[in-house]
Structures are given as structure tokens and as C-alpha cells.
C-alpha positions as CSV (number, residue, x, y, z in Angstrom):
1,M,-12.0,3.4,-40.9
2,K,-11.3,0.7,-38.3
3,F,-10.2,-2.8,-39.3
4,I,-10.3,-5.9,-37.1
5,A,-7.9,-8.6,-38.2
6,I,-8.0,-12.3,-37.2
7,S,-6.7,-15.6,-38.6
8,D,-6.6,-19.3,-37.8
9,T,-9.8,-19.6,-35.7
10,H,-10.0,-23.4,-36.4
11,G,-13.6,-23.8,-35.5
12,C,-13.3,-21.9,-32.3
13,H,-14.6,-18.6,-33.8
14,R,-17.4,-18.3,-31.2
15,Q,-14.8,-17.9,-28.4
16,L,-13.6,-14.7,-30.0
17,N,-14.4,-11.4,-28.3
18,L,-14.4,-9.0,-31.3
19,P,-14.1,-5.3,-30.8
20,K,-16.3,-3.0,-32.8
21,G,-15.1,-1.9,-36.2
22,D,-16.0,-1.2,-39.8
23,V,-14.2,-4.1,-41.6
24,L,-13.5,-7.6,-40.4
25,L,-10.6,-9.4,-42.1
26,H,-9.9,-13.2,-41.7
27,A,-6.7,-14.6,-43.1
28,G,-7.8,-18.2,-43.4
29,D,-8.2,-21.5,-41.5
30,V,-11.8,-21.0,-40.4
31,C,-12.1,-24.7,-39.7
32,N,-9.9,-27.5,-38.3
33,Q,-8.8,-30.4,-40.5
34,G,-11.4,-29.9,-43.3
35,N,-14.4,-29.9,-41.0
36,G,-17.4,-28.9,-43.2
37,E,-19.7,-28.4,-40.2
38,Q,-17.3,-25.9,-38.8
39,V,-17.3,-24.0,-42.1
40,I,-21.1,-23.8,-42.1
41,D,-21.2,-22.6,-38.5
42,F,-18.4,-20.1,-39.2
43,L,-20.2,-18.5,-42.1
44,K,-23.4,-18.3,-40.2
45,W,-21.6,-16.7,-37.3
46,M,-19.7,-14.3,-39.6
47,S,-22.8,-13.3,-41.4
48,E,-24.5,-12.2,-38.2
49,L,-21.6,-10.0,-37.0
50,D,-22.1,-6.2,-37.1
51,F,-19.4,-5.1,-39.5
52,E,-20.0,-3.1,-42.7
53,H,-17.6,-5.3,-44.6
54,K,-16.5,-8.9,-43.8
55,I,-13.7,-10.4,-45.9
56,L,-11.9,-13.7,-45.8
57,I,-9.5,-15.9,-47.6
58,R,-8.9,-19.7,-47.7
59,G,-6.3,-21.3,-45.4
60,N,-4.6,-24.7,-45.6
61,H,-7.2,-26.3,-43.3
62,D,-10.2,-25.1,-45.3
63,F,-10.1,-28.1,-47.7
64,D,-12.0,-31.4,-47.9
65,L,-9.1,-33.6,-46.8
66,E,-10.2,-36.6,-49.1
67,K,-11.1,-34.7,-52.2
68,R,-8.7,-31.8,-51.7
69,V,-11.3,-29.3,-52.8
70,S,-11.9,-26.0,-51.1
71,L,-14.7,-26.0,-48.5
72,L,-15.2,-22.3,-49.1
73,D,-16.0,-22.7,-52.8
74,I,-19.6,-22.2,-52.1
75,E,-21.9,-19.2,-52.4
76,M,-21.0,-16.9,-49.5
77,P,-23.8,-15.6,-47.3
78,K,-24.9,-12.0,-48.0
79,G,-22.3,-9.5,-46.6
80,I,-19.3,-11.8,-46.7
81,L,-16.7,-11.5,-49.5
82,Q,-14.1,-14.2,-50.2
83,L,-11.0,-13.0,-52.0
84,D,-9.3,-15.5,-54.2
85,N,-6.4,-13.8,-56.0
86,S,-8.7,-10.8,-56.2
87,G,-9.4,-7.6,-54.4
88,V,-12.0,-5.1,-53.3
89,E,-11.7,-1.3,-52.9
90,I,-13.3,0.1,-49.7
91,N,-13.2,3.9,-49.2
92,G,-10.3,4.2,-51.6
93,Q,-8.2,1.4,-49.9
94,L,-7.5,-1.6,-52.1
95,I,-7.6,-4.9,-50.2
96,W,-6.1,-7.9,-52.0
97,G,-6.3,-11.5,-50.9
98,V,-4.1,-14.4,-51.9
99,P,-5.4,-17.7,-50.4
100,F,-3.6,-20.9,-49.6
101,P,-1.7,-22.3,-51.5
102,I,0.3,-19.4,-53.0
103,D,0.6,-20.6,-56.6
104,W,4.3,-20.0,-57.4
105,K,4.2,-22.3,-60.5
106,N,1.6,-20.2,-62.2
107,R,2.9,-17.0,-60.6
108,S,-0.6,-15.9,-59.5
109,W,1.0,-13.7,-56.9
110,E,2.4,-11.4,-59.6
111,S,-1.2,-10.2,-60.2
112,I,-1.2,-8.3,-56.9
113,P,-1.7,-4.7,-58.0
114,A,1.0,-2.1,-57.1
115,H,-1.5,0.1,-55.3
116,T,-2.6,-2.6,-52.8
117,Q,-3.0,-1.0,-49.3
118,I,-3.9,-4.2,-47.4
119,L,-2.5,-7.5,-48.5
120,I,-4.0,-10.7,-47.0
121,T,-2.3,-14.0,-47.4
122,H,-2.6,-17.1,-45.3
123,Q,1.2,-17.8,-45.4
124,P,3.7,-15.4,-43.9
125,P,6.6,-13.9,-45.8
126,Y,9.9,-15.5,-45.0
127,S,11.7,-14.3,-41.8
128,I,8.8,-12.1,-40.6
129,L,6.6,-13.6,-37.8
130,D,7.1,-17.0,-39.3
131,L,9.0,-19.1,-36.7
132,T,7.6,-22.4,-35.6
133,P,8.1,-23.7,-32.0
134,T,11.4,-25.3,-33.2
135,F,12.5,-21.8,-34.5
136,T,12.3,-22.8,-38.1
137,S,11.3,-20.1,-40.6
138,R,8.3,-21.3,-42.6
139,G,7.5,-18.2,-44.6
140,E,7.6,-17.8,-48.3
141,K,10.7,-16.2,-49.8
142,G,9.0,-15.1,-53.0
143,L,6.2,-13.5,-51.0
144,L,8.8,-11.5,-49.0
145,E,10.3,-10.1,-52.1
146,K,6.8,-9.2,-53.5
147,V,5.8,-7.4,-50.3
148,K,9.1,-5.5,-50.1
149,Q,8.4,-4.4,-53.7
150,L,4.8,-3.4,-53.1
151,Q,5.1,-2.0,-49.6
152,P,1.4,-2.2,-48.7
153,K,0.4,-0.4,-45.5
154,V,-0.6,-3.7,-43.9
155,H,0.3,-7.3,-44.7
156,L,-2.1,-9.6,-42.7
157,F,-1.4,-13.4,-42.5
158,G,-1.5,-16.3,-40.1
159,H,-0.7,-20.0,-40.5
160,I,2.2,-20.1,-38.1
161,H,0.4,-19.9,-34.7
162,A,3.6,-19.7,-32.6
163,S,4.5,-16.4,-34.2
164,Y,1.4,-14.3,-33.4
165,G,2.4,-10.7,-33.3
166,K,3.0,-7.5,-35.2
167,K,6.1,-5.9,-36.6
168,K,6.6,-2.6,-38.5
169,I,9.3,-2.8,-41.2
170,D,9.8,0.2,-43.5
171,N,6.3,1.3,-44.6
172,T,4.5,-2.0,-43.9
173,L,2.8,-3.2,-40.7
174,Y,3.1,-7.0,-40.6
175,L,0.4,-8.8,-38.6
176,N,0.4,-12.5,-37.8
177,A,-3.1,-12.7,-36.5
178,S,-3.3,-16.4,-35.6
179,T,-5.7,-16.6,-32.7
180,Y,-5.8,-20.3,-32.0
181,K,-3.5,-22.5,-29.9
182,A,-3.7,-26.1,-31.0
183,S,-2.3,-27.7,-27.9
184,E,-5.2,-26.1,-25.9
185,N,-7.8,-26.3,-28.7
186,R,-9.0,-22.8,-28.0
187,I,-8.6,-19.1,-28.9
188,V,-5.7,-17.5,-26.9
189,N,-4.7,-14.5,-28.9
190,A,-6.7,-11.2,-29.3
191,P,-7.7,-9.7,-32.7
192,F,-5.6,-6.9,-34.0
193,I,-7.1,-3.4,-34.6
194,F,-5.7,-0.9,-37.0
195,E,-7.0,2.2,-38.8
196,L,-6.3,3.5,-42.3
């Protein structure tokens, strides 16, 4: 089964050149600065894509900036699944999504099942593909500990655009799939492809 992984499209999703695959995964920030029109256009675009499964989570920009409510808390078009501290099993592979923000106070991240094969979060784990342009780590320390404990096959995230890339540590492939470059207001990075 072929997975295509993207994140942080920020309203520029139509610039993407997506390879063929079975499952499309989006790790959040479908819009830029709470832009509801971009969310509607994104969902229309995603619903028309030729993937058997299309899965997304909410990023930090996917909120109404005045009301601070999620712009993705709407009925998803047919064929799109939003994960919100929840999971789906596809061909025996459990995919679990933890949207922004990770709720450390209520410890919602503890509900990630031990047999998760693909973990999708918007935020990166601390010290892994999480460096800002000023070389500051912006990942989550608690998330790093949880991922080390779970050792999913893939941990997909975004959020820190400057750290786009992939890294294999122990049994986990870490993917920062941020596609967007803010200074140029366009997609600059390619989707990641992996198979399980």
C-alpha cells in the first residue's frame, strides 16, 4: 500500500503535484491564518483526488482567528476522514491522528494505542526535524517520549516549515512533510512517498 504524505499547504494545495498512491495523509494547516474560503476550496480539491483513502488532521492555522474554533469541525465531504485524537485501520495498519493543539493538560496523547503503525501529529517531537530558521527546537518533549515508547513505523508531522525532511531513528521513520514556504507564499517541497 502506497502512502502520500503532505502537510502545511496553507491554501496553496492546488500547486501540489501529487504522485499516485492509495492513501493521502495531510498533517494540518490546510489554510493560512484561519481563511475559511481556503478550507472550503481545500476540501473540494481533496474530495476530487483519486485516492482510496484521504485522511487529515487540524493544524494551528485551521482555526477561526476571532472565535478560536476549528474551521474543520464541519461535515467532511464523502471520502475524507478527519482524525481528532482518533484512528482508523486500513489493511491492518492503524493510523492515529493527534491534531493541534496537543492537549497535555488533559493528557489526550496518552490514548494513542500501542499498536499504532502511522502516527500523525501537527507538531513535531522535540529535537527531530523541529528547528526554526533561528535554530531553535520547537518540538514537544512529551511527544518525543511517547513516540519513543510506541515506536510507530512512521511519525508524520509538519508545523516547522524550515525543517522539512525525513529521518530514520530506531524503528521509526520521521517525516516533516511541510510543503509551503511562507516567504514565497507557495509550495516548494515535494510530498513524501512511503509503503507499508
